[in-house]
DOKOL-334360 format. One record per residue (C-alpha): residue number from 1; residue in three letters; chain; x, y, z. Coordinates in steps of 0.001 Angstrom, whole numbers, plus 500000, padded with zeros to 6 digits. Layout:
! DOKOL-334360
(site NUM, 'ala', 'A', (X, Y, Z))
...
//
This chain:
! DOKOL-334360
(site 1, 'met', 'A', (425913, 271436, 610827))
(site 2, 'ser', 'A', (428359, 270033, 613508))
(site 3, 'thr', 'A', (432146, 270047, 613247))
(site 4, 'asn', 'A', (432275, 266418, 612737))
(site 5, 'ser', 'A', (429896, 266461, 609700))
(site 6, 'ile', 'A', (431986, 269206, 608062))
(site 7, 'ile', 'A', (435061, 267228, 608483))
(site 8, 'leu', 'A', (433399, 264105, 606986))
(site 9, 'lys', 'A', (432116, 266027, 604158))
(site 10, 'thr', 'A', (435352, 267661, 603477))
(site 11, 'phe', 'A', (437321, 264429, 603173))
(site 12, 'ile', 'A', (434534, 262410, 601061))
(site 13, 'glu', 'A', (434153, 265285, 598701))
(site 14, 'asn', 'A', (437725, 266464, 598112))
(site 15, 'pro', 'A', (439409, 264552, 595290))
(site 16, 'met', 'A', (442917, 264928, 596728))
(site 17, 'asn', 'A', (441810, 262658, 599904))
(site 18, 'lys', 'A', (440884, 259574, 597761))
(site 19, 'ser', 'A', (442897, 257517, 600072))
(site 20, 'val', 'A', (441020, 258177, 603040))
(site 21, 'pro', 'A', (439825, 254525, 604094))
(site 22, 'val', 'A', (436210, 254125, 603306))
(site 23, 'ile', 'A', (435828, 251443, 605991))
(site 24, 'leu', 'A', (436635, 254085, 608710))
(site 25, 'leu', 'A', (434224, 256478, 607276))
(site 26, 'leu', 'A', (431540, 253912, 607296))
(site 27, 'ala', 'A', (432380, 252646, 610738))
(site 28, 'phe', 'A', (431364, 256040, 612325))
(site 29, 'pro', 'A', (427571, 255649, 611326))
(site 30, 'leu', 'A', (427719, 251887, 611955))
(site 31, 'tyr', 'A', (429173, 252678, 615350))
(site 32, 'thr', 'A', (426765, 255324, 616112))
(site 33, 'thr', 'A', (423740, 252976, 615099))
(site 34, 'cys', 'A', (425153, 250354, 617610))
(site 35, 'ala', 'A', (425185, 252871, 620310))
(site 36, 'phe', 'A', (421556, 253795, 619722))
(site 37, 'ala', 'A', (420571, 250228, 619730))
(site 38, 'glu', 'A', (422253, 249645, 623007))
(site 39, 'ala', 'A', (420547, 252625, 624410))
(site 40, 'ala', 'A', (417261, 251093, 623232))
(site 41, 'lys', 'A', (417810, 248240, 625536))
(site 42, 'val', 'A', (417280, 250364, 628523))
(site 43, 'lys', 'A', (413824, 249615, 629870))
(site 44, 'ile', 'A', (411569, 253069, 629846))
(site 45, 'ser', 'A', (408727, 252931, 632167))
(site 46, 'pro', 'A', (405595, 254154, 630581))
(site 47, 'ala', 'A', (404106, 257535, 631404))
(site 48, 'thr', 'A', (401569, 257493, 633970))
(site 49, 'pro', 'A', (398359, 257826, 632011))
(site 50, 'lys', 'A', (396215, 260785, 632769))
(site 51, 'ser', 'A', (392999, 260240, 634639))
(site 52, 'asp', 'A', (389835, 260725, 632448))
(site 53, 'thr', 'A', (388124, 263803, 634088))
(site 54, 'ser', 'A', (385204, 263775, 631854))
(site 55, 'ala', 'A', (383155, 261628, 634257))
(site 56, 'leu', 'A', (384110, 263595, 637327))
(site 57, 'pro', 'A', (381524, 265504, 639191))
(site 58, 'gln', 'A', (381563, 269161, 638416))
(site 59, 'ile', 'A', (381548, 271794, 641107))
(site 60, 'lys', 'A', (378073, 272542, 642148))
(site 61, 'ala', 'A', (376921, 275797, 643834))
(site 62, 'asp', 'A', (374957, 273945, 646696))
(site 63, 'gly', 'A', (375006, 270589, 648252))
(site 64, 'met', 'A', (378379, 268971, 647220))
(site 65, 'ser', 'A', (379002, 265856, 649261))
(site 66, 'leu', 'A', (382563, 265134, 650771))
(site 67, 'ser', 'A', (383145, 262433, 648375))
(site 68, 'glu', 'A', (382380, 264685, 645402))
(site 69, 'val', 'A', (384809, 267282, 646791))
(site 70, 'met', 'A', (387693, 264605, 647185))
(site 71, 'glu', 'A', (387382, 263299, 643558))
(site 72, 'ile', 'A', (387525, 266859, 642333))
(site 73, 'val', 'A', (390578, 267400, 644600))
(site 74, 'arg', 'A', (392353, 264158, 643586))
(site 75, 'ala', 'A', (391969, 265225, 639839))
(site 76, 'asp', 'A', (392508, 268964, 639810))
(site 77, 'asn', 'A', (394530, 270029, 642646))
(site 78, 'pro', 'A', (397681, 271736, 641277))
(site 79, 'leu', 'A', (399982, 270447, 643910))
(site 80, 'leu', 'A', (398862, 266923, 643308))
(site 81, 'lys', 'A', (399365, 267300, 639527))
(site 82, 'ala', 'A', (402919, 268760, 640303))
(site 83, 'gly', 'A', (403467, 265638, 642251))
(site 84, 'his', 'A', (402871, 263533, 639269))
(site 85, 'glu', 'A', (405343, 265411, 637309))
(site 86, 'ser', 'A', (407956, 264892, 640018))
(site 87, 'ile', 'A', (407586, 261232, 639642))
(site 88, 'ala', 'A', (407644, 261564, 635947))
(site 89, 'ala', 'A', (411019, 263584, 636259))
(site 90, 'ala', 'A', (412537, 260812, 638365))
(site 91, 'arg', 'A', (411744, 258463, 635812))
(site 92, 'gly', 'A', (413373, 260380, 633051))
(site 93, 'arg', 'A', (416375, 260617, 635467))
(site 94, 'arg', 'A', (416354, 256965, 635821))
(site 95, 'gln', 'A', (416284, 256481, 632166))
(site 96, 'gln', 'A', (419197, 258905, 631569))
(site 97, 'ser', 'A', (421160, 257126, 634074))
(site 98, 'gly', 'A', (420885, 253955, 631956))
(site 99, 'leu', 'A', (422278, 255425, 628802))
(site 100, 'arg', 'A', (425820, 255060, 627680))
(site 101, 'ser', 'A', (428131, 257909, 626798))
(site 102, 'asn', 'A', (428062, 258957, 623257))
(site 103, 'pro', 'A', (431271, 257846, 621128))
(site 104, 'glu', 'A', (433713, 260600, 619937))
(site 105, 'phe', 'A', (434849, 260887, 616433))
(site 106, 'glu', 'A', (438280, 262653, 616344))
(site 107, 'phe', 'A', (440235, 264095, 613322))
(site 108, 'glu', 'A', (443665, 265402, 613688))
(site 109, 'ser', 'A', (446001, 266698, 610955))
(site 110, 'glu', 'A', (449666, 267425, 611407))
(site 111, 'glu', 'A', (452686, 268660, 609243))
(site 112, 'ile', 'A', (450583, 270897, 607264))
(site 113, 'thr', 'A', (452668, 272934, 604839))
(site 114, 'thr', 'A', (452227, 276827, 605248))
(site 115, 'asp', 'A', (452050, 277512, 601422))
(site 116, 'arg', 'A', (449232, 275040, 600824))
(site 117, 'phe', 'A', (447146, 275375, 604069))
(site 118, 'gly', 'A', (444019, 273312, 603728))
(site 119, 'asp', 'A', (445572, 270736, 601462))
(site 120, 'phe', 'A', (445183, 267752, 603661))
(site 121, 'gly', 'A', (446553, 265633, 600898))
(site 122, 'lys', 'A', (450083, 266574, 601935))
(site 123, 'ser', 'A', (449602, 266212, 605765))
(site 124, 'val', 'A', (449586, 263355, 608234))
(site 125, 'asn', 'A', (445930, 262964, 609045))
(site 126, 'thr', 'A', (444406, 260722, 611869))
(site 127, 'phe', 'A', (440972, 259428, 611963))
(site 128, 'ala', 'A', (439777, 258044, 615186))
(site 129, 'leu', 'A', (436895, 256861, 617187))
(site 130, 'lys', 'A', (436752, 257183, 620705))
(site 131, 'gln', 'A', (434532, 255720, 623738))
(site 132, 'glu', 'A', (434440, 256178, 627352))
(site 133, 'ile', 'A', (433889, 252818, 629178))
(site 134, 'leu', 'A', (432709, 252720, 632815))
(site 135, 'thr', 'A', (434310, 250385, 635231))
(site 136, 'ala', 'A', (433421, 248832, 638496))
(site 137, 'gly', 'A', (429658, 248356, 637525))
(site 138, 'lys', 'A', (429140, 252243, 637893))
(site 139, 'arg', 'A', (426354, 252266, 635246))
(site 140, 'lys', 'A', (424434, 249435, 636893))
(site 141, 'ala', 'A', (424844, 251236, 640405))
(site 142, 'ala', 'A', (423651, 254587, 639022))
(site 143, 'met', 'A', (420580, 252847, 637447))
(site 144, 'ala', 'A', (419858, 251203, 640816))
(site 145, 'ala', 'A', (420168, 254592, 642707))
(site 146, 'ala', 'A', (417947, 256285, 640079))
(site 147, 'gly', 'A', (415329, 253508, 640473))
(site 148, 'lys', 'A', (415385, 254258, 644297))
(site 149, 'glu', 'A', (414734, 257899, 643645))
(site 150, 'val', 'A', (411703, 256903, 641614))
(site 151, 'glu', 'A', (410502, 255010, 644705))
(site 152, 'ile', 'A', (411002, 257851, 646894))
(site 153, 'ser', 'A', (409355, 260323, 644735))
(site 154, 'thr', 'A', (406407, 257926, 644691))
(site 155, 'tyr', 'A', (406082, 257887, 648548))
(site 156, 'glu', 'A', (406722, 261722, 648635))
(site 157, 'tyr', 'A', (403407, 261945, 646364))
(site 158, 'ala', 'A', (401621, 259423, 648586))
(site 159, 'leu', 'A', (402559, 261812, 651612))
(site 160, 'leu', 'A', (401557, 264899, 649600))
(site 161, 'glu', 'A', (398257, 263368, 648712))
(site 162, 'arg', 'A', (397390, 262695, 652395))
(site 163, 'glu', 'A', (398335, 265864, 653369))
(site 164, 'ile', 'A', (396220, 267568, 650637))
(site 165, 'phe', 'A', (393414, 265119, 651621))
(site 166, 'thr', 'A', (393507, 266097, 655146))
(site 167, 'glu', 'A', (393565, 269663, 654462))
(site 168, 'ser', 'A', (390575, 269301, 651969))
(site 169, 'lys', 'A', (388456, 267486, 654559))
(site 170, 'thr', 'A', (389318, 270072, 657142))
(site 171, 'ala', 'A', (388258, 272960, 654781))
(site 172, 'phe', 'A', (385163, 271037, 653950))
(site 173, 'tyr', 'A', (384171, 270291, 657741))
(site 174, 'ala', 'A', (385058, 274073, 658273))
(site 175, 'leu', 'A', (382652, 275363, 655857))
(site 176, 'leu', 'A', (379939, 272838, 657070))
(site 177, 'ala', 'A', (380359, 274285, 660590))
(site 178, 'ala', 'A', (380742, 277684, 659251))
(site 179, 'gln', 'A', (377147, 277351, 657426))
(site 180, 'glu', 'A', (375565, 276045, 660684))
(site 181, 'lys', 'A', (377080, 279009, 662814))
(site 182, 'val', 'A', (375618, 281442, 660258))
(site 183, 'thr', 'A', (372229, 279915, 660648))
(site 184, 'val', 'A', (372425, 279997, 664495))
(site 185, 'ser', 'A', (374021, 283472, 664487))
(site 186, 'asn', 'A', (371065, 284686, 662342))
(site 187, 'arg', 'A', (368480, 283216, 665077))
(site 188, 'leu', 'A', (370525, 285076, 667642))
(site 189, 'val', 'A', (370243, 288408, 666009))
(site 190, 'glu', 'A', (366477, 287861, 665652))
(site 191, 'ile', 'A', (366071, 287091, 669327))
(site 192, 'ala', 'A', (368179, 290065, 670253))
(site 193, 'gln', 'A', (366242, 292403, 667987))
(site 194, 'arg', 'A', (362971, 291319, 669504))
(site 195, 'asn', 'A', (364533, 291501, 672946))
(site 196, 'ala', 'A', (365670, 295060, 672190))
(site 197, 'gln', 'A', (362167, 296175, 670932))
(site 198, 'ala', 'A', (360454, 294529, 673950))
(site 199, 'ser', 'A', (362744, 296373, 676433))
(site 200, 'gln', 'A', (362270, 299704, 674669))
(site 201, 'arg', 'A', (358315, 299164, 674946))
(site 202, 'his', 'A', (358789, 298271, 678527))
(site 203, 'val', 'A', (361132, 301423, 679169))
(site 204, 'asp', 'A', (358492, 303741, 677201))
(site 205, 'ala', 'A', (355770, 302216, 679436))
(site 206, 'gly', 'A', (357726, 302836, 682659))
(site 207, 'asp', 'A', (357711, 299282, 683728))
(site 208, 'val', 'A', (361562, 298937, 683602))
(site 209, 'ser', 'A', (364449, 301341, 683853))
(site 210, 'leu', 'A', (366487, 302585, 680831))
(site 211, 'val', 'A', (369413, 300492, 681771))
(site 212, 'asp', 'A', (367718, 297394, 680623))
(site 213, 'ala', 'A', (367200, 298991, 677126))
(site 214, 'val', 'A', (370818, 299849, 676902))
(site 215, 'arg', 'A', (371699, 296097, 677838))
(site 216, 'ala', 'A', (369414, 294818, 675214))
(site 217, 'lys', 'A', (370959, 297149, 672608))
(site 218, 'val', 'A', (374497, 296141, 673502))
(site 219, 'ala', 'A', (373485, 292485, 673231))
(site 220, 'leu', 'A', (372030, 293284, 669753))
(site 221, 'ser', 'A', (375165, 294651, 668651))
(site 222, 'lys', 'A', (377118, 291621, 669882))
(site 223, 'ala', 'A', (374859, 289268, 668041))
(site 224, 'arg', 'A', (375418, 291176, 664888))
(site 225, 'val', 'A', (379137, 291185, 665334))
(site 226, 'glu', 'A', (378931, 287523, 665886))
(site 227, 'leu', 'A', (376935, 287279, 662688))
(site 228, 'gln', 'A', (379466, 289093, 660762))
(site 229, 'gly', 'A', (382183, 286963, 662109))
(site 230, 'ala', 'A', (380418, 283858, 661132))
(site 231, 'glu', 'A', (379780, 285020, 657570))
(site 232, 'arg', 'A', (383545, 286004, 657520))
(site 233, 'asp', 'A', (384386, 282438, 658464))
(site 234, 'lys', 'A', (382059, 280980, 655979))
(site 235, 'ala', 'A', (383602, 283150, 653078))
(site 236, 'asn', 'A', (387025, 282296, 653979))
(site 237, 'ala', 'A', (386123, 278517, 654133))
(site 238, 'val', 'A', (384461, 278739, 650761))
(site 239, 'lys', 'A', (387874, 280092, 649437))
(site 240, 'glu', 'A', (389960, 277594, 651159))
(site 241, 'leu', 'A', (387919, 274712, 649889))
(site 242, 'leu', 'A', (387787, 275965, 646282))
(site 243, 'arg', 'A', (391472, 276391, 646314))
(site 244, 'met', 'A', (391910, 272933, 647304))
(site 245, 'met', 'A', (389814, 271835, 644461))
(site 246, 'gly', 'A', (391975, 273770, 642134))
(site 247, 'ala', 'A', (389187, 276171, 641130))
(site 248, 'pro', 'A', (389439, 279292, 643051))
(site 249, 'glu', 'A', (387212, 281359, 640773))
(site 250, 'ala', 'A', (384137, 278706, 640993))
(site 251, 'thr', 'A', (381129, 279729, 642630))
(site 252, 'leu', 'A', (380238, 277716, 645921))
(site 253, 'asn', 'A', (377423, 278587, 648467))
(site 254, 'ser', 'A', (377233, 275504, 650449))
(site 255, 'val', 'A', (378280, 271994, 650831))
(site 256, 'gly', 'A', (376884, 268862, 652518))
(site 257, 'gln', 'A', (373182, 268047, 653542))
(site 258, 'ala', 'A', (370963, 269443, 656444))
(site 259, 'gly', 'A', (372175, 267862, 659762))
(site 260, 'glu', 'A', (375452, 266310, 658135))
(site 261, 'leu', 'A', (377626, 268244, 660578))
(site 262, 'phe', 'A', (375772, 266319, 663587))
(site 263, 'gln', 'A', (376783, 263108, 662275))
(site 264, 'thr', 'A', (379835, 261520, 663697))
(site 265, 'ser', 'A', (381487, 258396, 663040))
(site 266, 'pro', 'A', (384081, 256442, 665133))
(site 267, 'val', 'A', (387849, 256661, 664259))
(site 268, 'ser', 'A', (390523, 253811, 664718))
(site 269, 'asp', 'A', (392624, 254368, 667676))
(site 270, 'gly', 'A', (394949, 252553, 670170))
(site 271, 'glu', 'A', (398098, 251030, 669686))
(site 272, 'asp', 'A', (397112, 248883, 666957))
(site 273, 'ala', 'A', (396475, 251969, 664692))
(site 274, 'leu', 'A', (399929, 253293, 665847))
(site 275, 'ala', 'A', (401638, 250214, 664548))
(site 276, 'ala', 'A', (399759, 250248, 661374))
(site 277, 'ile', 'A', (401122, 253947, 660780))
(site 278, 'leu', 'A', (404815, 253040, 661710))
(site 279, 'glu', 'A', (404593, 250265, 659236))
(site 280, 'lys', 'A', (402706, 251935, 656188))
(site 281, 'his', 'A', (403037, 255621, 656553))
(site 282, 'pro', 'A', (404468, 257297, 653284))
(site 283, 'gln', 'A', (406592, 259697, 655433))
(site 284, 'leu', 'A', (408309, 256597, 657109))
(site 285, 'gln', 'A', (408714, 254624, 653846))
(site 286, 'gly', 'A', (410150, 257408, 652146))
(site 287, 'ile', 'A', (412815, 257961, 655048))
(site 288, 'val', 'A', (413397, 254120, 654774))
(site 289, 'his', 'A', (413939, 254478, 651046))
(site 290, 'thr', 'A', (416011, 257536, 651568))
(site 291, 'lys', 'A', (418225, 255526, 653925))
(site 292, 'lys', 'A', (418519, 252560, 651148))
(site 293, 'leu', 'A', (419380, 255374, 648507))
(site 294, 'ala', 'A', (422382, 256903, 650878))
(site 295, 'glu', 'A', (423566, 253243, 651144))
(site 296, 'leu', 'A', (423765, 252849, 647320))
(site 297, 'glu', 'A', (425385, 256390, 646884))
(site 298, 'gln', 'A', (427848, 255299, 649175))
(site 299, 'lys', 'A', (428536, 252203, 647070))
(site 300, 'ile', 'A', (428659, 254665, 643873))
(site 301, 'ala', 'A', (431350, 256877, 645693))
(site 302, 'glu', 'A', (433453, 253830, 646646))
(site 303, 'lys', 'A', (433039, 252589, 642814))
(site 304, 'asp', 'A', (434308, 255930, 641638))
(site 305, 'arg', 'A', (437716, 255501, 643092))
(site 306, 'trp', 'A', (438445, 253463, 640210))
(site 307, 'pro', 'A', (439012, 255352, 637046))
(site 308, 'asp', 'A', (437046, 255108, 633892))
(site 309, 'val', 'A', (438928, 253886, 630679))
(site 310, 'glu', 'A', (438789, 255521, 627369))
(site 311, 'val', 'A', (439687, 253620, 624439))
(site 312, 'gly', 'A', (440121, 254763, 620874))
(site 313, 'phe', 'A', (440697, 253194, 617340))
(site 314, 'gly', 'A', (441585, 254951, 614251))
(site 315, 'val', 'A', (443642, 255227, 610980))
(site 316, 'glu', 'A', (446560, 257330, 610243))
(site 317, 'thr', 'A', (447531, 258225, 606857))
(site 318, 'ala', 'A', (450676, 260066, 605628))
(site 319, 'pro', 'A', (452048, 260949, 602220))
(site 320, 'glu', 'A', (454826, 258667, 600963))
(site 321, 'glu', 'A', (457860, 260071, 598932))
(site 322, 'gly', 'A', (456895, 258370, 595731))
(site 323, 'gly', 'A', (453325, 259515, 595702))
(site 324, 'gly', 'A', (450179, 258030, 597279))
(site 325, 'arg', 'A', (449718, 257639, 601024))
(site 326, 'glu', 'A', (450787, 255433, 603763))
(site 327, 'gln', 'A', (448098, 253900, 606223))
(site 328, 'ala', 'A', (448450, 252543, 609469))
(site 329, 'phe', 'A', (446287, 251682, 612395))
(site 330, 'val', 'A', (445956, 253710, 615616))
(site 331, 'leu', 'A', (444988, 252358, 619162))
(site 332, 'glu', 'A', (444596, 254730, 622081))
(site 333, 'leu', 'A', (444072, 253981, 625735))
(site 334, 'gly', 'A', (443667, 256419, 628370))
(site 335, 'ile', 'A', (443363, 255590, 632074))
(site 336, 'pro', 'A', (443582, 258221, 634826))
(site 337, 'leu', 'A', (446065, 257364, 637600))
(site 338, 'pro', 'A', (444229, 257543, 640958))
(site 339, 'ile', 'A', (447435, 259045, 642830))
(site 340, 'phe', 'A', (446139, 261948, 644644))
(site 341, 'asn', 'A', (442100, 262125, 644181))
(site 342, 'arg', 'A', (440686, 258527, 645142))
(site 343, 'asn', 'A', (437363, 260272, 645823))
(site 344, 'gln', 'A', (438122, 260325, 649298))
(site 345, 'gly', 'A', (436033, 263338, 650171))
(site 346, 'ala', 'A', (432855, 262099, 648271))
(site 347, 'ile', 'A', (432938, 258758, 650117))
(site 348, 'ala', 'A', (433232, 260529, 653455))
(site 349, 'glu', 'A', (430331, 262506, 652323))
(site 350, 'ala', 'A', (428294, 259571, 651379))
(site 351, 'lys', 'A', (429183, 257746, 654697))
(site 352, 'ala', 'A', (427847, 260754, 656671))
(site 353, 'asn', 'A', (424670, 260736, 654494))
(site 354, 'arg', 'A', (423786, 257167, 655435))
(site 355, 'arg', 'A', (424416, 257883, 659098))
(site 356, 'lys', 'A', (422278, 260809, 658744))
(site 357, 'ala', 'A', (419465, 258972, 656995))
(site 358, 'glu', 'A', (419492, 256412, 659801))
(site 359, 'phe', 'A', (418986, 259252, 662506))
(site 360, 'glu', 'A', (416184, 260764, 660397))
(site 361, 'leu', 'A', (414407, 257359, 660338))
(site 362, 'gln', 'A', (414844, 257268, 664029))
(site 363, 'ala', 'A', (413436, 260728, 664340))
(site 364, 'gly', 'A', (410612, 260172, 662007))
(site 365, 'arg', 'A', (409331, 257144, 663981))
(site 366, 'gln', 'A', (409323, 259421, 667244))
(site 367, 'glu', 'A', (407451, 262186, 665153))
(site 368, 'leu', 'A', (404805, 259940, 663811))
(site 369, 'thr', 'A', (404161, 258384, 667100))
(site 370, 'thr', 'A', (403843, 261853, 668994))
(site 371, 'arg', 'A', (401765, 263235, 666228))
(site 372, 'phe', 'A', (399394, 260291, 666450))
(site 373, 'arg', 'A', (399062, 260403, 670012))
(site 374, 'gln', 'A', (398504, 264254, 670073))
(site 375, 'ala', 'A', (395961, 263874, 667289))
(site 376, 'leu', 'A', (394239, 260958, 669097))
(site 377, 'gln', 'A', (394055, 263067, 672265))
(site 378, 'ser', 'A', (392750, 265998, 670544))
(site 379, 'tyr', 'A', (390020, 263857, 668786))
(site 380, 'val', 'A', (389062, 262173, 672178))
(site 381, 'thr', 'A', (388816, 265585, 674036))
(site 382, 'ala', 'A', (386816, 267177, 671240))
(site 383, 'arg', 'A', (384462, 264062, 671154))
(site 384, 'gln', 'A', (383987, 264190, 674941))
(site 385, 'gln', 'A', (383107, 267804, 674601))
(site 386, 'val', 'A', (380571, 267202, 671863))
(site 387, 'glu', 'A', (379018, 264504, 673804))
(site 388, 'arg', 'A', (378660, 266573, 676635))
(site 389, 'tyr', 'A', (377102, 269308, 674663))
(site 390, 'ala', 'A', (374729, 266895, 672925))
(site 391, 'lys', 'A', (373782, 265057, 676235))
(site 392, 'glu', 'A', (373927, 267651, 678868))
(site 393, 'ile', 'A', (374236, 271367, 677749))
(site 394, 'val', 'A', (371874, 271670, 674744))
(site 395, 'pro', 'A', (369231, 269599, 676185))
(site 396, 'gly', 'A', (369501, 271363, 679474))
(site 397, 'ala', 'A', (368939, 274838, 677705))
(site 398, 'arg', 'A', (366129, 273482, 675584))
(site 399, 'lys', 'A', (364243, 272226, 678930))
(site 400, 'ala', 'A', (365021, 275481, 680620))
(site 401, 'phe', 'A', (363473, 277438, 677715))
(site 402, 'asp', 'A', (360546, 275162, 677720))
(site 403, 'leu', 'A', (359962, 275736, 681381))
(site 404, 'val', 'A', (360299, 279578, 680967))
(site 405, 'asn', 'A', (357899, 279445, 678019))
(site 406, 'arg', 'A', (355173, 277586, 680037))
(site 407, 'ala', 'A', (355472, 280144, 682592))
(site 408, 'tyr', 'A', (355320, 283019, 680288))
(site 409, 'gln', 'A', (352167, 281331, 678638))
(site 410, 'val', 'A', (350306, 281674, 682011))
(site 411, 'gly', 'A', (351867, 285071, 682713))
(site 412, 'asp', 'A', (354079, 284271, 685499))
(site 413, 'ile', 'A', (357176, 285742, 683890))
(site 414, 'ser', 'A', (358012, 288761, 681300))
(site 415, 'gln', 'A', (358774, 288532, 677814))
(site 416, 'leu', 'A', (362228, 289701, 678518))
(site 417, 'glu', 'A', (362905, 286610, 680652))
(site 418, 'leu', 'A', (361475, 284389, 677849))
(site 419, 'leu', 'A', (363733, 286106, 675248))
(site 420, 'asp', 'A', (366721, 285673, 677596))
(site 421, 'ala', 'A', (366217, 281992, 677906))
(site 422, 'gln', 'A', (365666, 281770, 674076))
(site 423, 'gln', 'A', (369091, 283518, 673649))
(site 424, 'thr', 'A', (370741, 281135, 676040))
(site 425, 'leu', 'A', (369566, 278143, 674100))
(site 426, 'ala', 'A', (370849, 279713, 670892))
(site 427, 'glu', 'A', (374274, 280356, 672373))
(site 428, 'ser', 'A', (374463, 276775, 673601))
(site 429, 'glu', 'A', (373612, 275712, 670126))
(site 430, 'leu', 'A', (376201, 277983, 668654))
(site 431, 'glu', 'A', (378993, 276523, 671076))
(site 432, 'tyr', 'A', (377642, 272965, 670251))
(site 433, 'val', 'A', (378306, 273860, 666459))
(site 434, 'glu', 'A', (381878, 275227, 667160))
(site 435, 'ala', 'A', (382590, 272065, 669035))
(site 436, 'leu', 'A', (381391, 269863, 666240))
(site 437, 'gly', 'A', (383835, 271710, 664003))
(site 438, 'glu', 'A', (386525, 271059, 666269))
(site 439, 'leu', 'A', (385851, 267440, 666421))
(site 440, 'lys', 'A', (385465, 267056, 662623))
(site 441, 'glu', 'A', (388946, 268908, 662300))
(site 442, 'ala', 'A', (390520, 266506, 664790))
(site 443, 'gln', 'A', (388791, 263545, 662849))
(site 444, 'ala', 'A', (390194, 264667, 659546))
(site 445, 'glu', 'A', (393846, 264977, 661223))
(site 446, 'leu', 'A', (393483, 261440, 662857))
(site 447, 'glu', 'A', (392241, 259912, 659458))
(site 448, 'gly', 'A', (395106, 261393, 657705))
(site 449, 'leu', 'A', (397535, 259748, 659866))
(site 450, 'val', 'A', (395780, 256394, 659845))
(site 451, 'gly', 'A', (395279, 256651, 656109))
(site 452, 'lys', 'A', (391510, 256383, 656025))
//
């Protein structure tokens, strides 16, 4: 039980204090009820409804598409869930900023006789209600600043979502490329094994020197190392993608469909895309609203120069000489005198923060411009490399293998030369897969900046 409740109960139940004005005792709950009613006027934004995850695709061990992966990431990524809670926390602060301070009930007893301590019927008793009143529109300004914080947290979530989606796409494409690398590396190991076996047969027959057999074995060992590296890259890509989907313990063997890695799509580029980024990118919008928040906080600091007022109303009762008690109203008014502290330091801090936000906005524009141009250059370079592999290198290696194969069929060249041409083709295909992986990564980065 609180101290105020104990005091109220004491004076209501003590028969020696019948002279306590009942109207004042009734005023306390009435005043409190009015305060609650005033607080109820504060508009509370409804909580963000939780998305229905019952219809979401489940993690499949094989063949998940990019769209299915992104839906799971959107619903189950723990960082995105934390971002939702950050918005809810900002809305709670906005709600709190609109609430008035609670009234204060005060009781004071003076001239208590030492021989009858606790007998409040013989002392001078004062009952009062006090309320702090904010001046200069401070409450409204605080609500505006808290509302701006909600907007900032929304843009921070949008930025986080873009970053998570970019990382998820990158992880998906990395796994797609790793799968293809494992396939090509297995083919390289098979070719190297046949090459080593053929070389050993020729050595045994005395057709070639032992050096050729040793070289073939070295090539086989290198092919096996490449395969181990590809399998390691695939395992790491699986772990990363499962982490982004918020299910690190799930089973995932492969994603996408056959040939999906080799499908490329154009991405927006040029100054038009850059203008859209500078206008709509959540990072920049967050900085813009941070600057507006700094301006509001400067206004709040300037308003805090004006002192708040504390008013109080109560009743004082004192014993009379002939018996009974004399009653009198008590009015209280408290105003701090702003002689020394006029909030000078807080105002200077708020002005500096506003100027800081202006410079951060300028830096944010420059950063996004640089990031976009770097990402665009990486994408263009990766695309040119992929086109060169697709149009020149891989077709050339295939043509060379076809020519060598025909020559081998008519007995013009040895099996070792055939296997060497086949190995060159497989290595070219492996490099092509690596170039495609780099292109997909650059594409994901560029799409994240553009907001696609």
